C-alpha positions in Angstrom: 175.5 -17.1 187.8 175.6 -18.4 191.2 178.7 -19.6 192.2 179.7 -21.2 195.6 183.1 -22.1 196.6 183.0 -24.9 198.8 186.5 -24.1 200.1 185.3 -21.3 201.8 183.8 -21.4 205.4 179.8 -20.5 205.4 178.9 -18.2 207.9 175.7 -18.0 209.1 173.6 -14.7 209.9 170.9 -13.8 212.0 167.9 -12.7 210.0 164.7 -11.0 211.3 161.4 -11.3 209.5 158.6 -8.8 209.4 155.3 -9.6 207.7 153.4 -6.2 206.9 149.7 -6.9 206.7 146.4 -5.7 208.2 144.9 -9.2 207.8 147.6 -11.8 208.4 147.9 -13.6 211.6 150.4 -16.2 212.9 148.0 -19.1 211.6 147.8 -17.9 208.1 151.1 -15.9 207.4 152.3 -18.1 204.5 154.6 -15.8 203.3 156.3 -15.6 206.5 156.4 -19.3 207.0 158.1 -19.8 203.7 160.7 -17.4 204.4 161.4 -18.4 207.8 161.5 -22.1 206.5 164.0 -21.0 203.8 166.2 -19.2 206.1 166.6 -22.2 208.4 167.1 -24.5 205.4 169.8 -22.0 204.2 171.8 -22.4 207.5 170.9 -19.1 209.0 169.4 -18.1 212.2 165.8 -16.7 212.5 166.5 -14.1 215.0 163.2 -12.6 215.4 159.6 -12.8 213.6 156.7 -10.3 213.7 153.6 -9.4 212.2 152.6 -5.5 211.8 149.9 -3.4 210.5 150.3 -1.3 207.4 151.4 1.6 209.5 154.6 3.3 208.9 155.5 4.6 212.1 154.8 1.2 213.7 156.8 -0.4 211.1 159.6 2.4 211.3 159.7 1.7 215.5 160.3 -2.1 214.9 162.9 -1.6 212.1 164.6 0.8 214.3 164.5 -1.7 217.4 165.8 -4.4 215.4 168.7 -2.2 213.8 169.7 -1.4 217.1 170.2 -5.0 218.2 173.5 -6.2 217.6 172.3 -9.9 217.3 170.4 -8.8 214.2 172.4 -9.1 211.0 169.6 -8.8 207.9 165.9 -7.9 208.6 163.5 -9.0 205.5 159.9 -7.8 205.5 157.1 -9.4 203.4 154.2 -7.3 202.5 153.1 -3.5 202.1 155.3 -2.9 198.5 152.5 -2.3 196.1 151.0 1.3 195.5 147.7 1.1 197.4 147.0 3.8 200.2 147.8 1.0 202.6 151.2 0.0 201.3 153.7 1.7 203.3 156.9 -0.3 203.6 158.9 1.5 201.5 158.2 4.7 203.2 158.9 3.3 206.7 162.4 2.0 205.1 162.8 5.5 204.1 162.8 7.0 207.1 165.8 4.3 208.4 168.0 3.4 205.7 171.4 5.3 205.3 172.3 3.5 201.9 170.0 2.3 199.6 170.9 -1.3 197.5 169.3 0.0 194.4 170.4 -3.1 192.3 168.1 -5.2 195.1 164.7 -3.7 193.7 165.8 -3.8 189.9 167.0 -7.4 190.3 164.2 -8.4 192.1 161.9 -6.9 189.3 163.9 -8.3 186.4 163.4 -11.4 187.6 159.9 -11.1 188.7 158.8 -10.0 185.2 160.0 -13.5 183.9 157.3 -15.0 185.6 154.4 -12.1 185.9 155.3 -9.7 183.4 154.5 -6.3 183.5 152.7 -6.3 186.6 155.9 -6.5 188.4 156.2 -2.8 187.8 153.7 -2.5 191.1 156.4 -3.9 193.1 158.0 -1.6 195.1 160.7 -3.9 196.5 163.7 -2.1 198.2 167.0 -3.1 199.7 169.2 -0.6 201.7 171.4 -0.7 205.1 171.0 0.8 208.2 173.1 1.1 211.5 175.1 -2.0 210.0 172.1 -4.1 209.4 170.7 -5.1 205.8 167.1 -4.4 205.2 165.0 -6.2 202.3 161.6 -5.6 201.6 159.7 -8.2 199.5 156.1 -7.9 198.1 153.8 -10.0 200.6 153.0 -13.2 198.2 154.5 -16.3 198.8 155.8 -16.3 195.2 157.5 -13.0 195.6 159.4 -14.2 198.8 160.2 -17.2 196.9 161.7 -15.4 194.2 163.3 -12.7 196.4 164.8 -15.7 198.9 165.5 -18.2 196.1 166.9 -16.3 193.6 168.7 -13.4 195.1 169.0 -13.5 199.1 170.0 -16.9 199.3 173.1 -16.3 197.5 174.1 -13.0 198.6 173.5 -13.8 202.4 176.1 -16.8 201.8 179.8 -16.3 202.6 180.9 -18.9 199.9 179.3 -17.2 197.2 181.4 -15.5 194.5 182.7 -13.3 193.1 181.3 -11.2 195.9 178.7 -11.2 198.4 176.9 -9.1 201.2 178.4 -11.5 204.3 181.9 -10.1 203.3 180.8 -6.7 203.7 179.2 -6.9 207.1 182.6 -6.0 209.0 182.8 -2.8 206.7 179.4 -1.6 207.1 180.0 0.8 209.8 183.2 2.2 208.7 181.5 5.6 208.4 180.8 5.7 212.1 183.6 7.1 214.4 184.9 3.8 216.5 183.4 1.9 213.7 185.4 -1.3 212.3 187.8 0.1 209.8 
């Protein structure tokens, strides 16, 4: 159950949004629009937004660019998480992730099951960490974006959420790197 402790300070994070699609454009990117709107409504900053074709190399390059940018705390992608031949977002994530957040995909599919039943098994939603940046891949439907944000990420990216949240761990994500925080 989500618990927000109003006595704790809210710490906004900077979030980049990537839509992965061979067909979406800025004019019809409803999933990206829904995510960007939710990020702003929650009090966070939209640091960057892009649309990339279903190409693992291109997705990887953009992820690496955003991971290296100290102004970006979180990357959320939408699209390319299915099982067809063109769905390569998880493969691009595998090339950059240092640690997986297994519970994200598990929790997403559990929540999604309540809405779309066994069809949720086709989702390869994934989360992880690389270079001190959180990365989350959501399916491309607007409904999946709403579920992933409204039911999981809005809470875990809120510094007031208890008993714990991802924001409070941010200063420690680079402890393994020589000279990192610690």
